[in-house]
C-alpha positions, 0 to 999 in steps of 0.5 A: 787516764781518768781524772778520778784514777789520778786523784787516786794515785796522788792520794796514796802518794800523799798518804805514804808521804805524810806517814813516812814524815810522821815515823821519822819525826817520832820520839819514839821510833829512832831511825839511825838507831834501827839502821845502825842495829840492822847494819850490826846484824850484818856479817859484813860489819866491820869491828876493830878491836885494839887492845892497849897497856895504858887508857886515854886520859883526855880526847880533848887534844889541846890540853893533853900530851899522852900518846894513847890519847892521840891515838884516839883523838887523830881519828876523830880530829882533822888538822889544817894540814897533815903529814904525808905517809912518810911522816916527811912532807905537808899536804892539804887537809881541812885547808886546801892550800895556803900562802905565806908573805916573804917575811914568814910573819903573814899565813893565809889559810884556804879552806875547804867547803861543804864540812860539818863537824859531827854535832852537825855545825859548820866547819869554816874559818870561823870555827878555825879562829875560835879554836886558835884564840882558844889555844891562845889566850888564857883570858878566853873562858874556853881556855881551861886545862893545861895547854901545853902543846901551844906553850912548848911549840908558840913559847907562851899565850899568845907566845909567836902567833899575834892573831888569827883571824877569819878573812872570810867564811873559807879564808884564815889569815894567821900572823906571827910576831916572828918567823917560825920554820916549823910552823907547817908542821907543828900545825899538822900536830895532833894537838892542833886538830880543829874542834866544834865551837859549839861543842866546846862552848856547851862543855867547857871543861868536860869537853875532854869527854865529849869530843866533836871534830870533823875526822872520820870517826866520831866518839860512840861510847866511852867506858871509862878504865875498860874501852873507847869506841869510835864508829864511823862518820857517814858524813866525812868529807874525805874518803869513807872509811872502811871500818864500821867502828873502832873499839880501843880496849884497855888490857893492862896485861901482856899476857892477857892481850897476846892470848886475846890476840891469837885467840881472834877476839882482838885484832891488834896489840901494842906495847909488845915485850921480846917474848910477843915478838917471837910468839908472833914471829912464829904464827900463820894468823899473826903479823908484826908491825913496827915504827922507826927509831924515832923516840927517846926514853931519858932519865930526867934529873932535875938541875934545881935539886941538890944534889943534882944541881951539880954537873959533877953528880949528873955525868957522875950517874950518866957513867954509872950506867951500862947501856949495852947491860941494860938493853940485854936485861930489860929491853929487846934486840929491837933497842939501840942505846941513845949518845943524844937526845935526838934520834939517828932518823932526824936530820941534824943528828950530831953523830960525833956525839958519845955516851958518857962511858960506862966507868965506876972509878970515873964516876966515883972520882966525880962524886969526890969533886963534887964532895959526895965521896960517901954517895947520897941518897935520891928518889927516882919516879916511874910509871906503872905502865909501859910506854913505847920508849920503855916496854918495862919501866919498873925492871929499868927502875930496878936496873938504875937503882942498882947500877947506881948503887955501885957508887954508894948512891941510894935510890929510893923507887916510888911507882906511879899510875900515868895520869898522876905521873905526868902531872906531878913531873910537869910541876917539877916535884921530881928528882929522877924520873924515868920519862921518854918522848915519841917524835911528833914530827921529823924536825929537830926542834919538836925534840930539843926545844921540847926539852932543853928551851927555859920556856918549857920550865913552867909548872905545871906545863913543863916539857923540860923535865930537867928544868934546865937553864941555859941561855946560849941554848936558849938562844941557838934555839930561837935562832934555829926556829927564825931561819929557813935555811935548812943547812944553817939549821943543821948546824945549829942543832949540831952544835946544840947537842955538843952544848947539851952533851957537855952540861948532861942535864939528863941521861939519854938512855935509849931509842926503841923501834915500837911493834904492833901485833896484828891479826892478818885479817887486819888489811892497810895498816901502815905505822906511821912514823909519829906513832899515831895514825888515821885508821880510816883506810885500815880494812877487816877480813871476816874470819 
């Protein structure tokens, strides 16, 4: 080939190379936008739409406690470790491996390399240490909001975590002040998803609207009160998600959610009532999914308010509630009466504990012993929208009102929006409140320590909605956390359930089996026992 021909070919290549660079750097033409919209025009573009009754409160998992927020955030963030699909064992996630000292006080995690946050910054041990410092250090300028889950699990700020230090770029050391048996399972909780330090420093208090993690999906948009849309993280370090987008659409009406599901305008719905379940069972185009009985719905009685500070009054209230009748009137056949605050599927459950029997005469006798034979007046708070453990909370409130009236207890029902409701009961403003808990892991500590440790009655951070304080219970809860002998722990939790049943700080009502309706085109969806599952391996057939 002649020299001038070689030069001509080189010039052509150079011309197109320069043109391409200029095009990519052009402030007018957004290549990502163009590619994205080309993809959306494809018939194979997969957008999963989930209809749900409730809006998320925050997309900063560290400062939220509501399940509707976690259902979104588990798709945005990864944790150091995660649960196996059965919800029991622990497997690596952002951490490849870990080891601990014999006394359980020092943990060293080896982290994965070559991972980026959604904002393009590097994931490394320094980023993880930043997250820990934000969670545990109340003096940090980025410790804005209520870090309730940290408080529940680690006992304050900093609590039992002494330090979190980057030993190198990909080696992290966490030092505890005392052993903590559920430590690994706690790190897998949605609240401890690892976030971008740059994003937290940039947004600080408003980070809850601008979540940046390493997860399989990133936030595309949030139309408050309407929908949250996530898009596939094309640079995800794990297995590539099958969906292009996920939309969490808020549809308060049960009837409308079901109508849109049947029409194929949405693909999944939750918080199903009995009629919905029957309609799905009768349809060839729809499928019913169910989670195990891994929650508790209960009547929280504030033990610091008169007359609920009297054990006789609390037990009287328990004797006035006919749980079998309550389930028939308010719930469905996928509901079981709760004898204890621990679901039967959790190890350590004490099967000898039985509900207070329905007995109006006994209730009246207890009220007489408390000096309240003429009854009294009391307020009952209830949320305005369904939860997994309470699909029809207002109907439940009405049932309890009628039940307590049999002993001349006059109940005034006050209905509140969920975000206001949860904030006020955390402050301890209620007398009675309908509330519940979807388990985070299968350790009894997740239920009993959360509900009854006096550490968890701090206003604004409370999860002990009974505001119950029993030093013997505190001691046993602490002992159970510090030993790894499963049989020893099992015996402690069985004993604890007996003490709590006797004291009756609140009234356990039901365990429900939450149900999800889905189009048959939804493939690979497996309900997780804890109620929040990443959707990266869910697929959607084009109907």
